[in-house]
N, C-alpha and C positions, 0 to 999 in steps of 0.2 A: 504493500500500500504506500503510495507516494505521499510525502508530507507537503503541506501547503507553505512553501517557502518561495518568496518572490524572485530570488536570484538563482541563476543556473548553477549546475554542478561544476566544480573545478577539481581536476585530478592533478596531483603533484607527486612525481616520483622523487626518490632520494630525499624524502621529507623528514628524515630522522634527525638531521643535524645541519649546521651551516646554512648554505643558500636555501635549501629546501625548507628547513624549519622556519627561517625568517620569512620566506614567501608565504608559508602557511599562516604565520602570525598576522601578516598584513591582510591577506584575503579574509581571514576569520574576522578581523576588526571591521571589515566592510560588509560582513553579513553573508558571505558566500558559503554554501554547503560544500564540503570537501571530501574527497577520497585521498587519503595520505598513505603512500606505500613506500616500503623499503625492505631490505632483507631482514633487518632486526629491529624494526621500528617499535613494535609493541614492547619489547624489553626496555629499550632506551627511554620511551615515554613513561613507562611505569617507574623506572629507576629515578628519573628526574622530575616526576610528578607533573608531566605535561599533558594537558587535555584541551580540546576545543569543542565548542558547541556545534551541533549539526554536522558532525564529521564521522567518518569511518576510518579507523586506523588499522592497517592490515599488513602483516608480514607477507611480502611477495618477492619471489625471485623473478625479476623481469625477463630473464633469459628463458623462462618457461611460459609459452604463450597461453596455455590453458589456465595457469594460475592468474595471469594478467586479466584474461577475459572473464574469469569467474569473479574476480574482485570488482571489476568495472560493472558487470551485470548486477551484482548485489547492490552497489551504490546507486546505479541508475533505477533500480526497482523502488528505491526510497526517495531519491531526489530528482528524478527525471534524467533525461539524456545529458551527457557531458557537453558543455559548451567550450571548455578550455582544458587542454592537456598541456602541462608543463613537464618537459622531460629534462631532469637534472641528474647527471650521472657522474660518478667519481672515478676512483682507481687511477691515481697518478703514480703508479708504481714505476720503478725503473725497469731494467731489462732482463731480470732472471727469467729463464724459459718457463719455469713453472707458473709464473704470474701472467704470462702472455694470454693464455686462454681465458682466464678470468676477466681480463680487461676487454678482450674481444667480445666475449659473451655479454658483458654488461653494456659496453658503449655501442656496439654494432647490433648484435641480436636484440638487445633490450630496447633500443630505439625503434627498430622495426616492429617488434611485438606490440609495443605501446601504441605506435602510430596505427597499425592495422586494426587494433582493437576498437578504435573510436572513429576511424575515417569513414566507414560505410554509412554509419548513422549521420555523421556530419554532412556528407555529400547529399544524402537523401533529403535532409532537412534544409539544405542549402544555407547552413549557418554553423559556424564553429571556428575555433582557433587552436592551433598547435604552436607552441613555442619551444624550440630546442635550444638548450643552453650548452654551447660548445666552449671554445677557448681560442684566444689569440694564437695559441700553439698550433692550432689546426691550419693556420695561414703561414706562419714563419718557422714552425718547428721549435724544438727545445732540446739542447744538448742532453744526452743520456736518457731521453724520453721519446725515442723514435716511434715505438709502438703506440704510446699514448697520443702523440701528435698525429700519427696516421689515422688512429681511430676517430679523432676529432675532425680531421679532414673529411673522413667518410660522412660524419654527421653534417658538416657544411654542405657537401655535395647532395646528399639525399634530401636535405631540407629544401634546396632549390629545385630538385627534380620533382618532389612531391608537390611543391607549390605550383609548379607549372601544370601538373596533371589535374589539380583540383581547383585552379583559379576560376574557371567558368562555373563552378558549383558554389561560388561565394564563400569558400572556406579559406581562411588565412593560414599560411604556414610560414613562420618567421624564425629567424636565427638571432640569438643573443650570444656574442663572443666577448667574454670579459678578459681583461688582462690579469696580472698577478693580483691575488686576492688573499684575504684572511680566510684560511680554510683548514680543515682537518684532514685533507686528502692524503697527506703523507704519513698519517698515523699508522697505517697498515703496511708501509713499505719496510722491507728489510735492508734496503740499500742506504746505509748511512751517508755515503758520499753524495748521493742524490739529495738527501735531506739537507745536508750541510750546504750544498751548492744553492739550493733554493733559499735557505735561511740567509746566506751571505748576500744573495741578490736582493732580498727584501731589505736587509740592513743598509745596502748601498742606496736604496731609495728613501732612506730615513724612515722605514716602516710606513711610508705613505702609500698604502695599497687599498684596493677596493675592499669594502666591508660587505657582509651578507645583506645588510639593509640596502646597499646600493644596487645589488642584483635584484632584490625583491621589488624595489621601487621602479626599476627599469622594466620588469615584467608587468607590473601593474599599469605602467604608462603605455606599453605596447598593446596590452589587452583592451584598455579603455578607449583607445582610438576608435572612431567609427568603423563599422564592419567593412565599409567601402574602401578603407585605407589599410595597406599592408607595409610594414617596415620589413623589407626583405632581409636585410642584414643590419644589425645594430652592434657596432664594435665599441666597447667602452674600456677605459683604463684610467688609472691614476695619472694626473697631469705630469707627474715626475717620471713616469715610465717612458723610456725612450725607445723601446723596441718590443 
């Protein structure tokens, strides 16, 4: 049974921490019902006493299409069809072979699974928005992060390709590419050289990096534009970041 809520359903992946959590806070403050998914989100929210009204919080491995589809179907049965999908993915591991497949499954397979799970309904209704959060690394690369950068390049390209395919259906597909940011993505890396290099880069900028709220506000800005307008690519960075 659908609840009587005036605003449409927003789906946010990677919503357990960082960019995703901050985006969830912002959309919750504006009254949007939400489906918040991540691999371990339920445990993280419980541990940190995080909760939102009119929201479903669900552990989902986005590399598994059936799990993604089931979570979205559950949320849509309560809040109506999704109008916004925000895909935020992590894994900025360095290059150990055992970490490659996890990164590919998350950044590439996960992006396609989430997109496919909402796209049919959006095109049939001729309304909807998908925002993929990529990285400047997808354009210029990053030393010691070739697989990560390549996976972000894939997201950049697939965003544009899908945009072209659904443009005549009045569905917006947009790309947000942030520069160096305050993030916890290196917490799971075993490569201390990569961690130290990123830390040193941040310090060289005087720690003037993007904050999660900067990402969240950018997403809100993109979404709240009229449906007739699409920001195809939105590249943002700290003013002090020179590359």
